Structures are given as structure tokens and as C-alpha cells.
C-alpha positions, 0 to 999 in steps of 0.5 A: 701533706700535713698528715705525712709531715705529722707521721714523719715527725712522730716517727722521728720523735719515737726514734730519738726516744728509743735511741736515748733509752738505748744509750742510757741502758749502756751506762746503767750499771754505774752506781753510787758507791756503798759502805759495804761494797754492794749495789745500791738499789733504785727506788728504795726508801731508805736507800737499800744496798744489795751485798753478796757475802763470801758464803753467797748469802745476801744482805740488804743494808739500809742507809739514809741520804748521807749514807749513814746506816739505819735499821731495817724496820717494816721492809720486806725483800725477796730475791729470785735468782734465775740460774742455769740450775733453775729459779731459786727464791731467797727469803729474808729475815731481820738480823741486827739492822739488816735483812739477811737471806735464809738461804744462799744464792745458787752456784755460778754467776752471770745469771739474772736476779730480781729483787722484790722490795716492799716498803711494808708487808702490805705495800706493792713490790718494786721489782729491781732486775740486774745481772749477778756478775761477781768478778772484780771490775778492773777499774773500781775493784768492786764486784761487777754487779756493784760497779761504780765505773761509767763504762 
């Protein structure tokens, strides 16, 4: 009887863990607002902002905890866009204080993007994934990939 109760308790705990993760996933696209209207990337130091420019190039801007701009130093970024036309990899170069893609994102939207962020060239990359939705959110008036709403 005790082992039956243990199994039941374990199953209930796992179920609660799965429910909690699923509930959190529903709201994981709400982000802190950034100065240039982009998406703040998690787990980056300094804080990194992903911005799709009008010409479809990508800029990675950096900020301190007070959201004041800081210059890119040793960081390295690669973006993989998984569009309908196929996967494309964007390489970056330093321009001013930011890292800017050498090429542009593929046409369209609604495809997955993986940002591989490395604090230094030798560091292990941190992979950050999100859907690239460029249409404007009706509430916060930002592109959906950078939406700050809690919907």
C-alpha cells in the first residue's frame, strides 16, 4: 500500500510540474521593454537586445542593468533562421557599439529563429529560440517577437 501511495504522490508531483511549465509557456513571450524596440535575450551578460531593422538585417545591442547602452566587446552571435525557403545562418560583425548581421533575414515571418550567443569566442554558446513574428501587437504597439504584453 505504501509503494502505491508513493507512486501516486510521484505521479501527482510530476503532473503539477508539467502543468506549471505549460502555464508558464503560455506567457513566456512577455518581455521587458528595450530602448530600440527589440527583444531582450535571456541569460546574456551584458543584457542583449535582438532588433530586426527595416532592411531585415539584425542588430544586437547591449545594455547594463539600468538599460544604459554598453559597447559590444568579446561577445559573438550567430542567428539561424528556419524559414520556409530553408535554414539560413546570419553571421555578425561589430559596427559601433553593436553587432550587426552581415546578411538579412529571409523573407516572410512566423518562422523559428535560434540566437546562439557566446560571451567570448571560446565560451559555450547559449541557444535562445523564439518565433519571428513581425506584425505589430495591438496592445503594446511593438513587433510580436518583442511584445511586452502579458497575453
